[in-house]
N, C-alpha and C positions, 0 to 999 in steps of 0.2 A: 658577622653572620650574613648569609645570603638572605634575600627577601623571603624565600620559602622556609629557611631555617627559623627566621624570626617569627613567621606566621605559626609554625609548629610550636615554638617555644611559648608564644603568647597563649596559644590554645591549651597547652599543658599547664600553664599558670592560671588559667581560668579567665584571662583578659579577653573579653568579647568585642572590644572596640574596633578590631580590624575585620570583623565579620558582619555580614548583613543580618538584620533582624528577621525573624520569621514573618513578622507583619509586612516588612518591605518585600520579601520574596513572594509572599502570597499576592501582594498588590501587583507585582510584576507579572506573575502568572495570569492574573485576571486580564491583563492587557494582551499577553502573548497567546493565550490558549484559543481565543476565537480565530486568530489567524491560522493556527495549526489545525484547528477543527474544520474550518471552512476557508481554505486558501483561495486567494484571488485567481481567477483563470488566466492562463497565459494566451496571448494572441500573437501569432506569428505574422511577420510582415517582411517585405522585401528590403534588403539592405539599401541604404542611401535614399530611403523614402522618409516621409514625415510620420510614419507609424501606421498602425492598423486603423481601419475605418472605425472601430469601436472607440478609439481615442477621441474622435469627434463628438461622441456622446457625452463626454466629460465637460464640454464647453457648451453652454447654452447659445442659442441663436442670437441673443441680444448682446453678447459680449463683444462681438466684432472681430473674432479671429479670422484672419485671412491667410490661407495657405498660398504662398507666393507662386506655387507651380500650377495652381488652378485659375481658370478664368473667373472673374467676378460673375455672380449669378445674373446680374442685370445686363451683362454684355459690355459694360463700360470698363475702361481701364482706370484704375485708381492711381 
């Protein structure tokens, strides 16, 4: 039998072991639904750059991220 034929045969015989439970599916929807309802905005940026300026907001100032194409803020070379 092909996998699809097997799945149909198991369903016809009442074997639910190859199917996700309703509880599992509901749990998955609780994770996915907020993303579908309120999607993350897209920020466009130029090709071959480090990304949009909004990406810098994801990293706090105390982390020490250094964009190699920018000069250090204190004017010294690192």
